[in-house]
TIMAR-910788 format. One record per residue (C-alpha): residue in three letters; residue number from 1; x, y, z. Coordinates in steps of 0.02 Angstrom, whole numbers, plus 50000, padded with zeros to 5 digits. Each point is the difference from the previous one (the first is absolute). Layout:
r->ALA	k->NUM	px->X	py->Y	pz->Z
...
END
This chain:
r->UNK	k->1	px->48693	py->49071	pz->47284
r->UNK	k->2	px->50001	py->49816	pz->49960
r->UNK	k->3	px->49921	py->49872	pz->50116
r->UNK	k->4	px->50173	py->49935	pz->50042
r->UNK	k->5	px->50060	py->50176	pz->50039
r->UNK	k->6	px->49850	py->50033	pz->50110
r->UNK	k->7	px->50027	py->49837	pz->50092
r->UNK	k->8	px->50182	py->50046	pz->50027
r->UNK	k->9	px->49951	py->50171	pz->50068
r->UNK	k->10	px->49875	py->49925	pz->50120
r->UNK	k->11	px->50128	py->49874	pz->50059
r->UNK	k->12	px->50127	py->50138	pz->50026
r->UNK	k->13	px->49878	py->50103	pz->50101
r->UNK	k->14	px->49960	py->49848	pz->50106
r->UNK	k->15	px->50184	py->49973	pz->50037
r->UNK	k->16	px->50018	py->50185	pz->50047
r->UNK	k->17	px->49848	py->49997	pz->50115
r->UNK	k->18	px->50065	py->49842	pz->50082
r->UNK	k->19	px->50168	py->50081	pz->50030
r->UNK	k->20	px->49917	py->50154	pz->50075
r->UNK	k->21	px->49893	py->49893	pz->50113
r->UNK	k->22	px->50152	py->49903	pz->50058
r->UNK	k->23	px->50088	py->50163	pz->50041
r->UNK	k->24	px->49853	py->50062	pz->50102
r->UNK	k->25	px->49994	py->49839	pz->50098
r->UNK	k->26	px->50187	py->50001	pz->50030
r->UNK	k->27	px->50016	py->50182	pz->50047
r->UNK	k->28	px->49850	py->50070	pz->50096
r->UNK	k->29	px->49955	py->50175	pz->49945
r->UNK	k->30	px->50073	py->49989	pz->49825
r->UNK	k->31	px->49887	py->50053	pz->49856
r->UNK	k->32	px->50018	py->50022	pz->49813
r->UNK	k->33	px->50103	py->50155	pz->49967
r->UNK	k->34	px->50071	py->50011	pz->50177
r->UNK	k->35	px->49957	py->49967	pz->50180
r->UNK	k->36	px->49840	py->50039	pz->50090
r->UNK	k->37	px->50013	py->50130	pz->50138
r->UNK	k->38	px->50026	py->49932	pz->50174
r->UNK	k->39	px->49853	py->50066	pz->50100
r->UNK	k->40	px->50018	py->49904	pz->50164
r->UNK	k->41	px->50148	py->50064	pz->50099
r->UNK	k->42	px->50062	py->49957	pz->50174
r->UNK	k->43	px->50148	py->50101	pz->50066
r->UNK	k->44	px->50073	py->49939	pz->50164
r->UNK	k->45	px->50129	py->50103	pz->50094
r->UNK	k->46	px->50073	py->49928	pz->50159
r->UNK	k->47	px->50065	py->50122	pz->50128
r->UNK	k->48	px->50181	py->49974	pz->50057
r->UNK	k->49	px->50034	py->49843	pz->49897
r->UNK	k->50	px->50181	py->49982	pz->49945
r->UNK	k->51	px->50027	py->49889	pz->49850
r->UNK	k->52	px->50136	py->49887	pz->50067
r->UNK	k->53	px->49888	py->49930	pz->50138
r->UNK	k->54	px->49890	py->49913	pz->49870
r->UNK	k->55	px->50053	py->49823	pz->49956
r->UNK	k->56	px->49963	py->50041	pz->49818
r->UNK	k->57	px->50137	py->50132	pz->50015
r->UNK	k->58	px->50124	py->49879	pz->50075
r->UNK	k->59	px->49962	py->49998	pz->50187
r->UNK	k->60	px->50062	py->49840	pz->50081
r->UNK	k->61	px->49838	py->49961	pz->50090
r->UNK	k->62	px->49836	py->49964	pz->49911
r->UNK	k->63	px->49916	py->50162	pz->50052
r->UNK	k->64	px->49887	py->50021	pz->49849
r->UNK	k->65	px->49942	py->49835	pz->49922
r->UNK	k->66	px->49838	py->50071	pz->49926
r->UNK	k->67	px->50087	py->50153	pz->49929
r->UNK	k->68	px->50138	py->49888	pz->49931
r->UNK	k->69	px->49869	py->49896	pz->49908
r->UNK	k->70	px->49919	py->50159	pz->49934
r->UNK	k->71	px->50170	py->50060	pz->49938
r->UNK	k->72	px->50026	py->49842	pz->49899
r->UNK	k->73	px->49854	py->50050	pz->49889
r->UNK	k->74	px->50045	py->50185	pz->49998
r->UNK	k->75	px->50149	py->50112	pz->49968
r->UNK	k->76	px->50109	py->50035	pz->50151
r->UNK	k->77	px->50105	py->50158	pz->49994
r->UNK	k->78	px->50158	py->49965	pz->50098
r->UNK	k->79	px->50057	py->50181	pz->50007
r->UNK	k->80	px->49848	py->50108	pz->50035
r->UNK	k->81	px->50028	py->50155	pz->50105
r->UNK	k->82	px->49896	py->50137	pz->50080
r->UNK	k->83	px->50025	py->50189	pz->49988
r->UNK	k->84	px->49998	py->50031	pz->50187
r->UNK	k->85	px->50033	py->49902	pz->50160
r->UNK	k->86	px->49834	py->50039	pz->50084
r->UNK	k->87	px->49817	py->49973	pz->49966
r->UNK	k->88	px->49915	py->50162	pz->49950
r->UNK	k->89	px->50131	py->50061	pz->49874
r->UNK	k->90	px->50018	py->49826	pz->49925
r->UNK	k->91	px->49814	py->49965	pz->49984
r->UNK	k->92	px->49965	py->50174	pz->49934
r->UNK	k->93	px->50129	py->49968	pz->49865
r->UNK	k->94	px->49923	py->49831	pz->49957
r->UNK	k->95	px->49822	py->50062	pz->49979
r->UNK	k->96	px->50046	py->50160	pz->49907
r->UNK	k->97	px->50151	py->49941	pz->49899
r->UNK	k->98	px->50098	py->50151	pz->50063
r->UNK	k->99	px->50152	py->50019	pz->50112
r->UNK	k->100	px->49984	py->50076	pz->50175
r->UNK	k->101	px->50070	py->50166	pz->49942
r->UNK	k->102	px->49849	py->50011	pz->49883
r->UNK	k->103	px->49865	py->49934	pz->50116
r->UNK	k->104	px->50071	py->50110	pz->50140
r->UNK	k->105	px->49985	py->49853	pz->50118
r->UNK	k->106	px->50175	py->50014	pz->50071
r->UNK	k->107	px->49965	py->49914	pz->50167
r->UNK	k->108	px->49859	py->49906	pz->50083
r->UNK	k->109	px->49934	py->50166	pz->50066
r->UNK	k->110	px->49975	py->50079	pz->49829
r->UNK	k->111	px->49827	py->50004	pz->49926
r->UNK	k->112	px->49971	py->49924	pz->49827
r->UNK	k->113	px->49911	py->50131	pz->49896
r->UNK	k->114	px->49847	py->49958	pz->49898
r->UNK	k->115	px->49995	py->50022	pz->49813
r->UNK	k->116	px->50158	py->49901	pz->49955
r->UNK	k->117	px->49903	py->49874	pz->49895
r->UNK	k->118	px->50024	py->49856	pz->50120
r->UNK	k->119	px->49992	py->49824	pz->49934
r->UNK	k->120	px->49829	py->49971	pz->50078
r->UNK	k->121	px->49931	py->50165	pz->49936
r->UNK	k->122	px->50057	py->49962	pz->49823
r->UNK	k->123	px->49933	py->49822	pz->50001
r->UNK	k->124	px->49837	py->50054	pz->50080
r->UNK	k->125	px->49972	py->50126	pz->49860
r->UNK	k->126	px->50032	py->49857	pz->49878
r->UNK	k->127	px->49853	py->49904	pz->50074
r->UNK	k->128	px->50081	py->49883	pz->50127
r->UNK	k->129	px->49925	py->49975	pz->50173
r->UNK	k->130	px->50131	py->50050	pz->50128
r->UNK	k->131	px->50036	py->49951	pz->50180
r->UNK	k->132	px->50142	py->50024	pz->50124
r->UNK	k->133	px->50025	py->49896	pz->50157
r->UNK	k->134	px->50140	py->50069	pz->50110
r->UNK	k->135	px->50069	py->49962	pz->50173
r->UNK	k->136	px->50132	py->50138	pz->50016
r->UNK	k->137	px->49935	py->50157	pz->50088
r->UNK	k->138	px->50136	py->50109	pz->49921
r->UNK	k->139	px->49909	py->49991	pz->49833
r->UNK	k->140	px->49843	py->50067	pz->50082
r->UNK	k->141	px->50073	py->50160	pz->50074
r->UNK	k->142	px->49925	py->50168	pz->49953
r->UNK	k->143	px->49858	py->49987	pz->49876
r->UNK	k->144	px->50101	py->49860	pz->49915
r->UNK	k->145	px->50007	py->50028	pz->49814
r->UNK	k->146	px->50051	py->49817	pz->49993
r->UNK	k->147	px->49811	py->49974	pz->50000
r->UNK	k->148	px->49978	py->50094	pz->49837
r->UNK	k->149	px->49917	py->49896	pz->49866
r->UNK	k->150	px->49947	py->49860	pz->50117
r->UNK	k->151	px->49813	py->49970	pz->50011
r->UNK	k->152	px->50026	py->49888	pz->50151
r->UNK	k->153	px->50130	py->50027	pz->50138
r->UNK	k->154	px->50017	py->49891	pz->50154
r->UNK	k->155	px->50018	py->50044	pz->50140
r->UNK	k->156	px->49894	py->50149	pz->49951
r->UNK	k->157	px->50052	py->50110	pz->50146
r->UNK	k->158	px->50172	py->50053	pz->50059
r->UNK	k->159	px->50086	py->49884	pz->50122
r->UNK	k->160	px->50160	py->50017	pz->50102
r->UNK	k->161	px->50068	py->49824	pz->50029
r->UNK	k->162	px->50062	py->49860	pz->49888
r->UNK	k->163	px->49858	py->49882	pz->49951
r->UNK	k->164	px->50027	py->49813	pz->49969
r->UNK	k->165	px->49953	py->49971	pz->49819
r->UNK	k->166	px->49898	py->49848	pz->50054
r->UNK	k->167	px->49868	py->50123	pz->50066
r->UNK	k->168	px->49967	py->50058	pz->49822
r->UNK	k->169	px->50005	py->49834	pz->49907
r->UNK	k->170	px->49814	py->49963	pz->50014
r->UNK	k->171	px->49961	py->50172	pz->49929
r->UNK	k->172	px->50124	py->49974	pz->49858
r->UNK	k->173	px->49919	py->49833	pz->49957
r->UNK	k->174	px->49827	py->50078	pz->50003
r->UNK	k->175	px->50056	py->50142	pz->49886
r->UNK	k->176	px->50076	py->49877	pz->49877
r->UNK	k->177	px->49843	py->49894	pz->49998
r->UNK	k->178	px->49897	py->50155	pz->49960
r->UNK	k->179	px->50114	py->50059	pz->49859
r->UNK	k->180	px->50067	py->49837	pz->49928
r->UNK	k->181	px->49892	py->50012	pz->49843
r->UNK	k->182	px->50054	py->50178	pz->49960
r->UNK	k->183	px->50155	py->50105	pz->49974
r->UNK	k->184	px->50092	py->50051	pz->50158
r->UNK	k->185	px->50159	py->50068	pz->50078
r->UNK	k->186	px->50035	py->49940	pz->50177
r->UNK	k->187	px->50146	py->50065	pz->50105
r->UNK	k->188	px->50045	py->49906	pz->50158
r->UNK	k->189	px->50129	py->50077	pz->50118
r->UNK	k->190	px->50049	py->49875	pz->50135
r->UNK	k->191	px->50102	py->50066	pz->50148
r->UNK	k->192	px->50028	py->49834	pz->50091
r->UNK	k->193	px->50192	py->49993	pz->49987
r->UNK	k->194	px->50017	py->50174	pz->50076
r->UNK	k->195	px->50032	py->50012	pz->50186
r->UNK	k->196	px->49922	py->49972	pz->50124
r->UNK	k->197	px->49968	py->49812	pz->49980
r->UNK	k->198	px->49832	py->49962	pz->49922
r->UNK	k->199	px->49867	py->49956	pz->50126
r->UNK	k->200	px->49943	py->49819	pz->49982
r->UNK	k->201	px->50140	py->49944	pz->49884
r->UNK	k->202	px->50008	py->49810	pz->50029
r->UNK	k->203	px->50178	py->49990	pz->49934
r->UNK	k->204	px->50065	py->50094	pz->50151
r->UNK	k->205	px->49969	py->49841	pz->50100
r->UNK	k->206	px->50120	py->49904	pz->49887
r->UNK	k->207	px->50176	py->50007	pz->50072
r->UNK	k->208	px->50081	py->49970	pz->49830
r->UNK	k->209	px->49949	py->50174	pz->49943
r->UNK	k->210	px->50067	py->50168	pz->50055
r->UNK	k->211	px->49865	py->50131	pz->50023
r->UNK	k->212	px->50032	py->50073	pz->49828
r->UNK	k->213	px->50005	py->49829	pz->49916
r->UNK	k->214	px->49834	py->49961	pz->50082
r->UNK	k->215	px->49926	py->50158	pz->49927
r->UNK	k->216	px->50062	py->49954	pz->49826
r->UNK	k->217	px->49922	py->49828	pz->50022
r->UNK	k->218	px->49836	py->50083	pz->50050
r->UNK	k->219	px->50003	py->50103	pz->49840
r->UNK	k->220	px->50022	py->49839	pz->49902
r->UNK	k->221	px->49846	py->49926	pz->50084
r->UNK	k->222	px->49900	py->50155	pz->49956
r->UNK	k->223	px->50057	py->49997	pz->49820
r->UNK	k->224	px->49957	py->49816	pz->49985
r->UNK	k->225	px->49822	py->50035	pz->50055
r->UNK	k->226	px->49987	py->50143	pz->49875
r->UNK	k->227	px->50061	py->49888	pz->49859
r->UNK	k->228	px->49875	py->49867	pz->50050
r->UNK	k->229	px->49858	py->50128	pz->50003
r->UNK	k->230	px->50039	py->50061	pz->49824
r->UNK	k->231	px->50004	py->49820	pz->49940
r->UNK	k->232	px->49837	py->49954	pz->50087
r->UNK	k->233	px->49915	py->50148	pz->49915
r->UNK	k->234	px->50060	py->49937	pz->49831
r->UNK	k->235	px->50096	py->50159	pz->49959
r->UNK	k->236	px->50179	py->49947	pz->50035
r->UNK	k->237	px->50050	py->49992	pz->49817
r->UNK	k->238	px->49916	py->50166	pz->49962
r->UNK	k->239	px->50083	py->50096	pz->50140
r->UNK	k->240	px->50162	py->50100	pz->50004
r->UNK	k->241	px->50080	py->49968	pz->50169
r->UNK	k->242	px->50149	py->50104	pz->50056
r->UNK	k->243	px->50091	py->49964	pz->50163
r->UNK	k->244	px->50125	py->50127	pz->50068
r->UNK	k->245	px->50046	py->50105	pz->50153
r->UNK	k->246	px->50020	py->50181	pz->50052
r->UNK	k->247	px->50176	py->49970	pz->50072
r->UNK	k->248	px->50099	py->49871	pz->50096
r->UNK	k->249	px->50071	py->49996	pz->50175
r->UNK	k->250	px->50177	py->50018	pz->50068
r->UNK	k->251	px->50072	py->49896	pz->50141
r->UNK	k->252	px->50151	py->50112	pz->50031
r->UNK	k->253	px->50096	py->49940	pz->49846
r->UNK	k->254	px->50068	py->50177	pz->49985
r->UNK	k->255	px->49979	py->50037	pz->50185
r->UNK	k->256	px->49827	py->50064	pz->49959
r->UNK	k->257	px->49843	py->49908	pz->50060
r->UNK	k->258	px->49825	py->50022	pz->49930
r->UNK	k->259	px->49974	py->50078	pz->49830
r->UNK	k->260	px->49959	py->50185	pz->49987
r->UNK	k->261	px->50182	py->50053	pz->50028
r->UNK	k->262	px->50080	py->49871	pz->49886
r->UNK	k->263	px->50054	py->50027	pz->49819
r->UNK	k->264	px->50077	py->49827	pz->49981
r->UNK	k->265	px->49925	py->49853	pz->49910
r->UNK	k->266	px->49940	py->49904	pz->50152
r->UNK	k->267	px->49864	py->50132	pz->49993
r->UNK	k->268	px->49994	py->50059	pz->49818
r->UNK	k->269	px->49998	py->49825	pz->49924
r->UNK	k->270	px->49824	py->49927	pz->50000
r->UNK	k->271	px->49910	py->49852	pz->49921
r->UNK	k->272	px->49904	py->50028	pz->49839
r->UNK	k->273	px->49907	py->49855	pz->49920
r->UNK	k->274	px->49877	py->50024	pz->49857
r->UNK	k->275	px->49877	py->49875	pz->49926
r->UNK	k->276	px->49896	py->50067	pz->49856
r->UNK	k->277	px->49877	py->49922	pz->49878
r->UNK	k->278	px->50086	py->49976	pz->49834
r->UNK	k->279	px->50177	py->50022	pz->50063
r->UNK	k->280	px->50128	py->49905	pz->49900
r->UNK	k->281	px->50145	py->50012	pz->50121
r->UNK	k->282	px->50005	py->49902	pz->50162
r->UNK	k->283	px->50142	py->49961	pz->50118
r->UNK	k->284	px->50125	py->50129	pz->50062
r->UNK	k->285	px->50089	py->50153	pz->49936
r->UNK	k->286	px->50146	py->50095	pz->50076
r->UNK	k->287	px->49958	py->50158	pz->49905
r->UNK	k->288	px->49995	py->50148	pz->50122
r->UNK	k->289	px->49826	py->50076	pz->50012
r->UNK	k->290	px->49916	py->50132	pz->50110
r->UNK	k->291	px->49839	py->50002	pz->50099
r->UNK	k->292	px->49938	py->50149	pz->49899
r->UNK	k->293	px->50005	py->49890	pz->49844
r->UNK	k->294	px->49840	py->49917	pz->50060
r->UNK	k->295	px->49892	py->50150	pz->49953
r->UNK	k->296	px->50040	py->49992	pz->49815
r->UNK	k->297	px->50000	py->49809	pz->50003
r->UNK	k->298	px->49825	py->49987	pz->50072
r->UNK	k->299	px->49927	py->50133	pz->49887
r->UNK	k->300	px->50076	py->49923	pz->49843
r->UNK	k->301	px->49930	py->49829	pz->50044
r->UNK	k->302	px->49830	py->50079	pz->50034
r->UNK	k->303	px->50015	py->50097	pz->49836
r->UNK	k->304	px->49971	py->50165	pz->50089
r->UNK	k->305	px->50089	py->50159	pz->49946
r->UNK	k->306	px->50141	py->50053	pz->50116
r->UNK	k->307	px->49979	py->50179	pz->50065
r->UNK	k->308	px->50133	py->50130	pz->49965
r->UNK	k->309	px->50140	py->50015	pz->50127
r->UNK	k->310	px->50010	py->49816	pz->50049
r->UNK	k->311	px->50177	py->49933	pz->50018
r->UNK	k->312	px->50060	py->49822	pz->49995
r->UNK	k->313	px->49995	py->49878	pz->49857
r->UNK	k->314	px->49875	py->49867	pz->49952
r->UNK	k->315	px->50061	py->49824	pz->50033
r->UNK	k->316	px->49878	py->49926	pz->49874
r->UNK	k->317	px->50135	py->49973	pz->49867
r->UNK	k->318	px->50093	py->49891	pz->50126
r->UNK	k->319	px->49840	py->49909	pz->50051
r->UNK	k->320	px->49951	py->49957	pz->49822
r->UNK	k->321	px->50174	py->49953	pz->49943
r->UNK	k->322	px->50034	py->50147	pz->49883
r->UNK	k->323	px->50144	py->50061	pz->50107
r->UNK	k->324	px->50117	py->49938	pz->50135
r->UNK	k->325	px->50061	py->50169	pz->50059
r->UNK	k->326	px->49923	py->50160	pz->50064
r->UNK	k->327	px->50041	py->50149	pz->49890
r->UNK	k->328	px->50035	py->50120	pz->50143
r->UNK	k->329	px->50178	py->49977	pz->50059
r->UNK	k->330	px->49988	py->50069	pz->50176
r->UNK	k->331	px->49893	py->49981	pz->50157
r->UNK	k->332	px->49989	py->50134	pz->50135
r->UNK	k->333	px->49969	py->50007	pz->50188
r->UNK	k->334	px->49982	py->50136	pz->50130
r->UNK	k->335	px->49985	py->50021	pz->50187
r->UNK	k->336	px->49970	py->50185	pz->50028
r->UNK	k->337	px->50019	py->50093	pz->50164
r->UNK	k->338	px->50096	py->49874	pz->50103
r->UNK	k->339	px->49992	py->50114	pz->50149
r->UNK	k->340	px->50119	py->49904	pz->50112
r->UNK	k->341	px->50138	py->50016	pz->49871
r->UNK	k->342	px->49940	py->50167	pz->49928
r->UNK	k->343	px->50015	py->49921	pz->49829
r->UNK	k->344	px->49905	py->49947	pz->49846
r->UNK	k->345	px->50050	py->49825	pz->49945
r->UNK	k->346	px->49992	py->49970	pz->49812
r->UNK	k->347	px->50045	py->49849	pz->49895
r->UNK	k->348	px->50011	py->49950	pz->49818
r->UNK	k->349	px->50035	py->49830	pz->49924
r->UNK	k->350	px->50029	py->49923	pz->49831
r->UNK	k->351	px->50012	py->49815	pz->49958
r->UNK	k->352	px->50169	py->49983	pz->50085
r->UNK	k->353	px->50032	py->50139	pz->50126
r->UNK	k->354	px->49910	py->50101	pz->50134
r->UNK	k->355	px->50055	py->50173	pz->50056
r->UNK	k->356	px->49940	py->50075	pz->50165
r->UNK	k->357	px->50017	py->50185	pz->50036
r->UNK	k->358	px->49974	py->50067	pz->50177
r->UNK	k->359	px->49973	py->50186	pz->49981
r->UNK	k->360	px->49981	py->50132	pz->50137
r->UNK	k->361	px->49844	py->50106	pz->49991
r->UNK	k->362	px->49951	py->50171	pz->50060
r->UNK	k->363	px->49823	py->50058	pz->50033
r->UNK	k->364	px->49908	py->50162	pz->50033
r->UNK	k->365	px->49976	py->49999	pz->50191
r->UNK	k->366	px->49837	py->50096	pz->49980
r->UNK	k->367	px->49916	py->49860	pz->49902
r->UNK	k->368	px->49962	py->49821	pz->50053
r->UNK	k->369	px->50148	py->49900	pz->49934
r->UNK	k->370	px->49903	py->49868	pz->49906
r->UNK	k->371	px->49891	py->50131	pz->49915
r->UNK	k->372	px->50153	py->50062	pz->49906
r->UNK	k->373	px->50046	py->49927	pz->49833
r->UNK	k->374	px->50166	py->49905	pz->50021
r->UNK	k->375	px->50147	py->50077	pz->49908
r->UNK	k->376	px->50175	py->49931	pz->49991
r->UNK	k->377	px->50165	py->50001	pz->49909
r->UNK	k->378	px->50140	py->49873	pz->49991
r->UNK	k->379	px->50140	py->50127	pz->50019
r->UNK	k->380	px->49950	py->50080	pz->50163
r->UNK	k->381	px->50114	py->49976	pz->50152
r->UNK	k->382	px->49963	py->49847	pz->50104
r->UNK	k->383	px->49933	py->49893	pz->49856
r->UNK	k->384	px->50057	py->49819	pz->50008
r->UNK	k->385	px->49991	py->49868	pz->49864
r->UNK	k->386	px->49992	py->49810	pz->50004
r->UNK	k->387	px->50017	py->49887	pz->49848
r->UNK	k->388	px->49959	py->49814	pz->49997
r->UNK	k->389	px->50004	py->49867	pz->49865
r->UNK	k->390	px->49860	py->49870	pz->50009
r->UNK	k->391	px->50088	py->49849	pz->49928
r->UNK	k->392	px->50146	py->50011	pz->50121
r->UNK	k->393	px->49913	py->50077	pz->50150
r->UNK	k->394	px->49810	py->49977	pz->50008
r->UNK	k->395	px->50001	py->50041	pz->50186
r->UNK	k->396	px->50081	py->50171	pz->49967
r->UNK	k->397	px->50148	py->49978	pz->50116
r->UNK	k->398	px->50146	py->50066	pz->49895
r->UNK	k->399	px->49991	py->50183	pz->49953
r->UNK	k->400	px->50094	py->50007	pz->49836
r->UNK	k->401	px->50028	py->50187	pz->50020
r->UNK	k->402	px->50136	py->49954	pz->50124
r->UNK	k->403	px->50082	py->49855	pz->49909
r->UNK	k->404	px->50056	py->50072	pz->49836
r->UNK	k->405	px->49847	py->49969	pz->49890
r->UNK	k->406	px->49996	py->50074	pz->49826
r->UNK	k->407	px->49950	py->50181	pz->50037
r->UNK	k->408	px->49901	py->50010	pz->49838
r->UNK	k->409	px->49868	py->49882	pz->50074
r->UNK	k->410	px->49961	py->50116	pz->50144
r->UNK	k->411	px->50004	py->50152	pz->49887
r->UNK	k->412	px->49877	py->49920	pz->49879
r->UNK	k->413	px->49880	py->49955	pz->50141
r->UNK	k->414	px->50018	py->50173	pz->50077
r->UNK	k->415	px->49952	py->50072	pz->49832
r->UNK	k->416	px->49847	py->49888	pz->49991
r->UNK	k->417	px->49947	py->50052	pz->50176
r->UNK	k->418	px->50018	py->50185	pz->49959
r->UNK	k->419	px->49906	py->49980	pz->49835
r->UNK	k->420	px->49859	py->49912	pz->50094
r->UNK	k->421	px->49993	py->50141	pz->50128
r->UNK	k->422	px->49987	py->50127	pz->49860
r->UNK	k->423	px->49861	py->49901	pz->49914
r->UNK	k->424	px->49902	py->50003	pz->50162
r->UNK	k->425	px->50021	py->50188	pz->50019
r->UNK	k->426	px->49847	py->50098	pz->49952
r->UNK	k->427	px->49886	py->49848	pz->49983
r->UNK	k->428	px->49898	py->50066	pz->50146
r->UNK	k->429	px->50009	py->50166	pz->50088
r->UNK	k->430	px->50065	py->50007	pz->50178
r->UNK	k->431	px->49856	py->50013	pz->50120
r->UNK	k->432	px->49977	py->50035	pz->50183
r->UNK	k->433	px->49851	py->49886	pz->50034
r->UNK	k->434	px->50066	py->49823	pz->49978
r->UNK	k->435	px->50042	py->49965	pz->50181
r->UNK	k->436	px->49871	py->49915	pz->50108
r->UNK	k->437	px->49963	py->50076	pz->50170
r->UNK	k->438	px->49994	py->49856	pz->50123
r->UNK	k->439	px->49914	py->49998	pz->50168
r->UNK	k->440	px->50088	py->49927	pz->50152
r->UNK	k->441	px->49903	py->49836	pz->49991
r->UNK	k->442	px->50051	py->49972	pz->49819
r->UNK	k->443	px->50181	py->50046	pz->50035
r->UNK	k->444	px->50005	py->49874	pz->50143
r->UNK	k->445	px->49923	py->49866	pz->49888
r->UNK	k->446	px->50130	py->50031	pz->49864
r->UNK	k->447	px->50142	py->49990	pz->50127
r->UNK	k->448	px->49937	py->49827	pz->50049
r->UNK	k->449	px->50015	py->49950	pz->49817
r->UNK	k->450	px->50179	py->50064	pz->49995
r->UNK	k->451	px->49964	py->50163	pz->49909
r->UNK	k->452	px->50087	py->50123	pz->50115
r->UNK	k->453	px->50001	py->50170	pz->49915
r->UNK	k->454	px->50096	py->50020	pz->49838
END
């Protein structure tokens, strides 16, 4: 090679190295040949937080200024939904990537089995320190397989009443300080918005807020302090932060208060905001996504192999700008064993429509109802259907079944719901040991939280 050629090669390499360096500085986590694994992960799930009460989701009052600011440098999913309208089935689905029919957590009184390759268990085996801070006693019932894979759980012992998350914040800060220099997975489950009102919430003294608005404002305060802590430790730009909820809350929009007996979107629609090192896409997307998508998303970002049997779809292609749409066309929801109605409530949605099926169930009277694997059909007597179109009717007030909608829409969604049921069949064997036997003290405590039976 001539001297001129060598000089040209050196110059070209210098330009390439400069370009690579600029990319690394512009996009934290990016490396030559791809992105570095994200090894600091904070997953925050807020109990009973409906999306449309956050100002970042369009609420008229400024309920969430710190979360709003976070969302500006993240990707906000406008149409995220949960698989179930109550805590245990929804959170079991999130941490296993499987629907309730597969986890066998049909109600809050079912026991999550061990050995389902939970998110924490999988990440722990990949070398990440793991911790779970939780203020909802429902997730601690039985021997609580929700603990599986977590080296640190707080509170360590079972408890029977809602805890203000503020009582755990000092411990969370201390754990982060201890693990800031390493790889970690931290799950925070904050029950503050759930009734009864949170003890010591200063926003309850402000007459401009309703009780629920004050709880949402308290969550925003808590999140702001968490953001500040990550920044003060110098790990903000290295950390994947996911903010979401287990379900929302109804205020009798469909003549149904609370959440566990609601299959409508005041409960199924939740916030989901993701900020990841190296992400190319920020802003908002109206692409429908599911809570169970978080399992594959987190593991792909951490570059950890996804165990067999995990459902959902990684959202990484949307985060890094390679895609604008989720490949899976449908999302699914279930509320099994609605005892007061003697029905299972099922739902399926695509990008435009949502179909709800309310299906009668029969059980073996010799076996505890919630120990039996739910079975259902759409052609049995007493089944009712409801069909809603988002763009025209986001509040689900006009049932298109009754107003001459194209029947092919309902038939297509019914087919998707039946195909989903059949895919779930056989994933796990029916068992007779998934119900939790509760003592009278625990039953009374759960009633005070609004969990009255099934």
